[in-house]
N, C-alpha and C positions, 0 to 999 in steps of 0.2 A: 957933748951937748948937755948943758946944765938941766937937771931935773929929769933926764932921760932914764927910762927903766931898761934893765937888761931883758932879754927875751924870757929868761927864767922867771924873773920877778913879774913880768906881764902875765905869764901863764899861771902863776900862783894866784895872782889877783883875779884873773878871769875865771879860774876854777872855783874860787870862793864865791864869786858873783853868780855863776851858773848853779852852784850847789844851793845857794840861798833862794834861787828862782825855782828850785825843784826839778832841775834838769837831770835826767838819769845819766850816769857816767860822765860827770862834768869834766874830769881831767882829760879824758879821751877827746871830748869835743874841743876843749881849750887848745889841745895840741894840734888837732887836725885843722882848726881854723887859723891858728898861727902860721902853720905851713902854707895854707892858702893865701893868707895876707902877705906872706914873705915870698910867695911864688916859688916854693921849694917842695920837694917830696917830704912827707911826714917823717920819714926815717932820718932826715937830715936836721930835724929840729934840735936834737941834742948838740949838734955841732955849733949852732948859733946861740945856744942858751946863755953863755957868758957875755955875749956881745950886747951893747946898747942897741935898742931898736931904732931904726931910722924913723924920722917923723912921719913919712908917708905910710910906712908899714904899720906904725903904731895907730895911725888914724884909721886905716882899713880894718885893723884888728878890733879897735873899739867899736866900729860899726857892726862888724860881724858878731861880736859878743853881745852887743845890745839887741840885735835881732834874735840871736839864739836864746837870750834870756826871756823873750816874749814867745818862745817856743816855735819859732820858724825852724823847720827841719834842716839839719846839716846838709842834706842832699840838695835842698833848694838854694842854700847859701853857696855851695860848691858848684851847683848847676849840673851835677852828675851823680850817678849811683852805679856801683858795680853789680853785675848780675851774670852768673855763669861764666866768669872769667873775662867779661867785656864791660867796658864803661859806657853807660847810656846817659844821654842828655835828658834831664828831667826838669820839671817846673811845677807850679801849682795847678797846671791844667791837666795833669795826669797822675795816676796812682804811682807811688814809688815802687819800683821793682823790689820784691821781697825775697829773702833767701828760701822761704818755704815753697815758693813757686818753682824753684829749681826741681822739686819733686815731679812736677808736671812735665818739665823738659826731659828728665830722665826716663819717665814712662813713655813719652812720645818717641824718644830715640831708641826704645827697646825693639822697635820693628821699623823696617824701611817704609818710606812714603815718597810720593812724587808730587802731590798737590795738596797743600795745606790751607785751611781757612781758620783765621783767628778772629773770634767774635768778641768785640769790645777790646780792640788792640791796645788802646791807651798809648803808652810810650813806645809800643812796638817791640818790647823786650822779648816776648815769647816768639813772635813771628820771626824777628831778625835773628834770634839765637838759633831757631830751628833751621832757617835757611843757611845760616853760617856753618852749622854742623853738617847739614845734608846738602852738599854742594850742587847736586843735580836737581834739586827740588825747586818748585815755584810756589808762590803763595799769595793769598789775598787776606788783607787785614781790614776790618771794618770797625767803625766807631761812630756813635751818634754825635760826638763832639768834633767840630771842625778843627779846634785847637789841638785836640789829641791826634787827629789825622796828620796835621802839620808836624807835630813832634815825632810821630812814628816815621813819617817820610824822612825827616832829618836824620833819625837814627839808622834808617835803612841806607842812606847815603854814607853816613859815617862809617858803617861797617861793610860797605861795598856790596850790598845785596840788592840795591835798588833795581837793577835790570830784571831781577826775578821776583820782586815784591810789588804788588798792586795794592795801594791804600785807598780806600773809598769811605766817604761819609755814608752811613747807613744805619737805620733803626733795626738792629739785628739782621735778619735775612732779607730785608726789604730790597736792597740793591745788589743782592748776591745772585749770581747765575752759575750754572755748571755744577759739576759734582767733584767731590774731594775724597781722597782716601784717608785723610786725617783732618778732623775738626777739633779745635782746642778753644778753651775759654777760661778766663779768670773773671767771672762776672761779679756784679755787686751782690754780695750775699749776707750783709749785715742787716738784721731786722731793725726796723725803725726804733723800737723800744730799747735796742742795745746801743744806739748811737751816743747817748749821754755818757756811757761808760768808757768811750774811747779816749786815748790820750789827746791832749790839746794839739800836738803836732799833726795828728791824723784828722781829728774832728774839725779843726779850724782851717788847716792849710792844704788838705787834699780835697779833690772835687767830690761833692756829696753823691753825685750821680754814679760815680765809680765805686762807691762804698755800699750804698743801700738802694733797695728797690722801693723804699717808702712804705713797705708792708712787712710781710713775715720773713723776708730774706730768700724766699724760694721762687719769686716771680720770674727771674731770668731763666731758671732751670725749667720752668713750665713752658716758656717760649721756646727754649732750645729743644726740649723733648718733643714738643708738638710739631716741629718743623725739620728736625735734623735728618729724619729718614729720607726726605726728598733730595738732600744734598750729599748724602754719603754714597760712595760706590759700593757694590756688593762686597761685604767683608770689611768695609771701611770702619775706621775707629773714631770714637768721640771721647775726649778727655776733658773733664771740667774740674777746676779747683773748687773746693767747698770749705765751709766753716766746719770746725771739728765735731759739731753735733748734727750735721746734716746728711751724713752718709746714707742712712736708711731711707730718708725721704727722697733724696735724689735718685737712689737706686730704684725705688718703687716707681718714680716717674719714668725712668728709662725702660723699666720692665713693661709698664703699661703702653709705652710707645712701640713695643715690639723689638726692642734691642736685646741682644744676647751677650753671653760671656761677660756679665757685669761683675766688676770687682773693685775693691777699694784699696788704694795705696796710702800708706801712712808716711808721715814726714819723719825727720830725724829725732823728733821729740816723742814719737809714738802716737801722734794724733792723726785721725783720719784726715786726709788732705786732698786726694784726687779720686774721682769716680771715673772708671774706664768702662766702655761698652763697645760693642760692634754691631754693625747692621747685619741683617740676615743674608 
């Protein structure tokens, strides 16, 4: 095909274009998006590198690179993101699952549980992962966003935990009933004045209500601390993800709420990431 580029040439051009647009790690993104355009595993890109790109693949690749250049997240272009060894469907309606949230999963799995509540479930990655790992557990995931509830429900079906997962639209505890021996949450914890400092991928393409409370970043923790005691079984645990400077403030809120055995878990980078507590 006259004028056709090889896959290798297309990747080089795409990498340069993404670098000029200020995209972090442009070579990786160029490779992953080419694999997606060609509908192959990323590990197989090297095999097609010397070959001319078919016109339909080249067109798809051009569209993907154009979107990435304006900072649409790779996960949104792929429609999925890996989290704790599972692939979750994602979109602009939910927060992208992040590697640091796996710290919350590890802490939750450190002790057995039978009934889990996930507050602000988003993509459902926390609830679905916990139910996938604890096969005899059941759970409830709630989110104010109807679109997020649909996304979480789809991921529950994808990972075959939907018979044990109840997804409801709810403003925090509003539509929650019963008690739970584990309550988890990755709430919006970015202060409003911190929002301009976020990357374009996050600031523009992820839902604002999942990022910030519109205030000091502690609003969700106040709501959780004020109500969580009514929904925890005796000795039940609550685990919340936090921003790296919020441990002391969130721990103080939990202490005022009468929770005990409060501790902070750090992520792999040594930053405070999860606050854990128990009911009396």
